[in-house]
C-alpha positions in Angstrom: 129.2 117.2 80.8 130.1 118.1 77.2 131.2 114.9 75.4 128.8 112.6 77.3 126.2 110.5 75.7 122.7 110.7 76.8 120.2 108.0 77.7 117.2 107.7 75.2 115.1 108.4 78.4 117.0 111.8 79.0 114.1 114.2 78.6 112.1 111.9 81.0 114.8 112.2 83.8 115.0 115.7 83.3 111.1 116.2 83.7 111.4 114.2 86.9 114.0 116.4 88.4 116.8 113.6 88.1 120.4 115.0 89.2 122.4 114.1 86.5 126.1 113.0 86.7 128.8 111.6 84.1 129.3 108.0 84.2 131.1 105.7 82.0 130.7 108.2 79.1 127.1 108.9 79.5 125.0 111.4 81.3 122.9 109.3 83.7 120.5 109.9 86.9 122.2 109.6 90.2 118.9 110.2 92.0 115.8 112.2 92.0 113.8 114.2 94.3 113.0 111.5 97.0 116.7 110.8 97.6 118.9 107.5 97.2 117.9 106.1 100.6 113.9 106.2 99.6 114.6 105.1 96.2 116.6 102.0 97.8 113.9 101.1 100.0 111.5 101.2 97.3 113.3 98.5 95.5 113.8 96.3 98.8 110.2 96.7 99.7 108.1 96.9 96.3 109.7 97.7 93.0 112.0 100.3 91.2 112.8 101.6 87.6 116.3 102.1 86.7 117.6 103.2 83.3 120.6 101.4 82.5 120.9 102.0 78.8 124.8 102.9 79.5 125.4 99.4 79.5 126.6 98.2 76.0 125.2 95.7 73.8 127.4 93.7 71.3 125.3 91.5 68.8 127.6 88.5 68.0 125.8 85.8 65.4 126.2 83.6 62.7 128.2 80.6 62.2 130.9 80.4 64.7 129.6 82.9 67.2 129.4 80.2 69.9 133.0 79.0 69.4 134.4 82.8 69.4 132.4 83.5 72.7 133.6 80.1 74.2 137.2 81.0 73.4 137.1 84.6 75.1 134.9 84.3 77.9 135.4 82.2 81.2 132.1 80.6 81.8 130.8 77.7 79.5 127.8 78.7 77.3 127.4 75.2 76.9 125.9 74.8 80.5 123.1 76.7 79.1 121.2 77.1 75.7 118.9 79.5 73.8 116.7 81.4 75.9 118.9 81.9 78.7 121.5 84.5 80.0 124.7 83.8 81.6 127.2 85.7 83.7 130.6 85.6 82.7 134.2 87.3 82.6 136.4 88.6 79.9 140.1 88.1 81.3 143.4 89.2 80.3 146.3 86.5 80.0 147.1 87.0 83.8 143.6 86.0 84.8 142.9 89.7 85.6 138.9 90.9 84.9 139.0 93.2 81.8 135.1 93.2 82.1 132.3 91.1 83.8 129.6 90.5 81.5 126.0 89.0 80.9 125.4 87.1 77.7 121.7 87.0 76.6 121.5 83.9 74.3 118.6 84.8 71.9 118.6 82.2 69.5 120.6 79.6 68.4 123.4 81.7 66.7 122.4 85.0 68.2 123.8 86.4 71.3 123.6 89.8 72.9 126.7 90.3 74.9 126.4 93.3 77.5 129.6 94.7 79.0 129.8 97.7 81.4 129.6 101.0 79.4 133.1 102.0 79.3 134.4 98.7 78.2 132.0 98.1 75.1 134.7 99.0 72.6 137.5 96.8 74.3 134.9 93.9 74.6 134.0 94.4 70.7 137.4 94.4 69.8 138.0 90.8 71.4 134.9 88.9 70.4 133.7 90.9 67.0 130.2 91.6 66.4 128.3 94.9 66.0 127.6 97.7 68.6 123.7 97.9 69.0 123.9 99.8 72.0 122.3 102.8 70.2 119.1 100.6 68.9 117.7 100.2 72.5 117.3 101.6 75.9 117.6 98.9 78.9 115.2 99.4 81.6 115.7 97.3 85.0 112.6 96.6 87.1 113.9 95.3 90.3 112.2 94.4 93.5 109.8 91.8 95.2 106.8 93.4 93.7 108.3 93.6 89.9 106.5 90.9 88.3 103.2 91.8 89.9 103.9 95.2 88.5 104.9 94.5 85.1 102.3 91.7 84.5 99.9 94.6 84.1 101.5 95.7 81.1 102.3 92.0 79.8 100.9 89.0 81.7 103.8 87.0 79.9 106.5 88.8 81.8 105.6 87.0 85.1 106.5 83.8 83.3 110.3 85.0 82.7 112.3 83.1 85.1 115.8 83.9 86.4 118.5 84.1 83.7 115.8 83.4 81.2 115.3 85.4 78.1 112.4 85.9 75.7 111.0 88.3 73.1 107.8 89.8 74.4 105.1 92.1 73.0 104.7 95.0 75.6 102.0 97.4 74.8 102.3 96.7 71.1 106.3 97.1 71.3 108.5 94.0 70.6 111.0 93.8 73.4 113.6 91.4 75.0 113.3 90.5 78.4 115.7 88.8 80.7 115.4 87.7 84.1 118.3 89.5 85.1 119.5 92.6 87.3 121.9 94.1 89.9 120.3 94.9 92.9 119.7 91.2 94.7 116.3 91.3 94.0 113.8 89.5 91.7 113.3 91.4 88.4 114.0 92.0 84.9 116.0 94.0 82.5 114.2 95.1 79.3 115.8 95.8 76.0 113.3 98.3 74.1 113.6 100.0 71.0 114.9 103.6 71.5 111.8 105.1 69.6 109.5 103.4 72.2 111.8 103.6 75.4 109.9 106.7 77.1 106.4 105.2 76.2 107.2 102.2 78.0 109.1 103.7 81.0 106.1 106.0 81.5 103.9 103.0 81.3 106.0 101.4 84.1 106.0 104.2 86.4 102.1 104.4 85.9 102.1 100.7 87.1 103.3 101.8 90.5 107.0 101.3 90.2 109.2 103.8 91.5 111.8 105.7 89.6 115.5 105.3 91.0 119.0 106.4 90.2 122.3 104.8 89.8 123.2 105.9 93.4 120.6 103.4 94.6 121.6 101.0 92.4 125.1 101.0 93.8 123.7 100.7 97.4 121.6 98.0 96.4 124.3 95.8 94.7 126.8 96.4 97.6 124.1 95.2 100.1 123.6 92.2 97.8 127.5 91.6 98.0 127.9 92.0 94.1 131.3 93.4 92.5 131.4 96.4 90.5 134.2 96.6 87.9 137.0 99.0 88.7 136.4 98.1 92.3 136.1 94.5 93.4 136.9 93.4 89.8 139.7 95.2 87.5 142.7 93.9 85.1 144.6 93.6 88.4 142.1 91.5 90.4 141.5 87.9 89.0 138.3 86.1 89.0 139.5 83.5 92.0 140.4 86.5 94.2 136.8 88.0 93.8 135.6 84.7 95.0 133.7 84.0 91.6 135.4 80.8 90.5 131.9 79.5 89.6 132.2 81.7 86.4 135.0 79.5 85.0 134.1 77.0 82.9 137.2 74.8 84.1 136.4 71.7 81.7 136.0 73.6 78.4 138.9 73.9 76.0 141.3 76.9 76.4 140.2 80.5 76.7 142.1 83.9 77.5 143.5 83.6 81.1 142.5 80.1 81.6 146.3 78.8 82.2 146.8 81.6 84.9 143.5 80.9 86.5 144.3 77.3 86.7 147.6 78.0 88.1 146.1 80.3 90.7 143.5 77.7 91.7 146.1 75.2 92.3 148.4 77.3 94.3 145.8 79.3 96.3 145.1 83.1 96.3 147.0 85.3 98.3 144.1 87.9 98.8 140.3 87.2 99.0 137.1 89.2 98.7 135.2 89.5 101.8 132.4 91.4 103.4 132.8 93.6 106.4 129.9 95.3 108.7 131.0 98.2 110.9 129.3 99.1 114.3 128.5 102.5 113.3 126.8 104.4 110.7 129.8 105.8 109.3 130.7 103.8 106.3 134.1 102.7 105.0 134.9 103.9 101.7 137.2 102.3 98.9 141.0 102.7 99.4 140.5 102.5 103.2 143.3 100.1 104.8 141.8 97.1 106.9 144.0 96.1 110.0 144.0 93.5 112.4 145.8 94.1 115.7 147.7 96.9 113.7 148.9 94.2 110.9 147.5 95.8 107.6 145.8 92.8 105.7 143.9 94.5 103.1 141.9 97.3 101.2 138.2 98.0 101.0 137.4 98.0 97.4 133.7 99.4 98.0 132.1 100.8 101.1 128.9 102.4 101.9 125.7 103.1 104.3 123.4 100.3 104.1 119.8 101.6 104.3 118.6 98.3 105.5 120.8 97.4 108.3 121.6 101.1 109.2 125.5 100.7 109.6 128.4 100.6 107.2 129.2 97.9 105.1 132.2 97.1 102.8 133.6 94.8 100.4 137.5 94.4 100.8 140.2 92.5 99.6 142.3 90.9 102.4 144.8 88.1 103.1 142.8 84.9 103.2 143.3 84.3 107.0 141.6 87.4 107.5 138.7 86.7 105.5 137.3 84.1 108.1 133.6 85.1 109.2 133.5 86.5 112.6 137.1 88.1 112.5 137.2 91.5 114.0 138.9 94.1 112.0 139.6 97.9 112.0 139.0 99.9 108.9 141.1 103.1 109.0 139.6 106.1 107.2 141.3 109.6 107.2 140.1 110.8 110.7 138.9 107.9 112.4 139.1 103.9 113.0 136.0 102.1 112.4 135.4 98.8 114.2 134.1 96.1 112.0 133.3 92.3 111.8 133.8 90.2 108.8 130.5 88.8 107.4 129.0 86.5 105.0 127.5 88.1 101.7 125.1 89.1 100.7 124.6 91.5 103.7 120.8 91.5 103.3 118.2 89.0 102.2 116.2 89.9 99.1 112.8 91.4 99.7 
């Protein structure tokens, strides 16, 4: 794993027996001794702690910061205000998604833009700002009891609502807390100074939260029907094809990719993301083809076993006619054909 960056919590991960793997240029925990399914279910039924320090943080601030972000990102920041967070896309001129991003609007002219790990340099080249990734760890605490668990460390955390952002003192450490996450559950993401990251993480675990790796984070986000860049989103897949037109600020001034997205909106998409549930435990995998009556109608972008449902689930890009709820399909993997049905997402409900 030479050349991969290490999380500020690397020593804690090793102490807890994490299976470490390369991910987005980082060495990150895939799972721990209990295994991915147990970690997944801990998040669905109680709470789980994920180290997501591999995500980037680009600080954009000063006069003109808002206008700069408005000109480059799809969503309209004027729909929100300081103290809130927004999901958005960075698109190319064809409307393809170069990255999907969360923006934390900290104060009037200060924004923390959070790209995917491998895209930080690319996003910074587009929006400017300074890369502050090395100054903090990002701890995601997710699950139906996340608020209850974290309130034992700082009661004010319970008041941070979904997609809100606040600077709070947690055990004497000044942190930024956002009501965001990537599991489909209630919870938070905490930006903690590097020097105090392990101290805060240990306190979270002592509060009864289960440590979990990126394997569980991926199965959780898939059950929640959330897209992953490089799978459901890419420079070759547009915001509209991913079914995420709500992240486009159609009424705001021009931004990168707007003309292409407007044209696609008016013409209609030729493929659309949908959910597929199989009839067996064997999951589809990305790259598997989707068929209806021997007609190839699309491709699986992500597939896995659902610990909650006990069957395989997948997200797939298919022709619009094939994306209707209730449509019977076949997913052809290497040595088998899996019977499936198109279903609404999310596949499971939170909690």
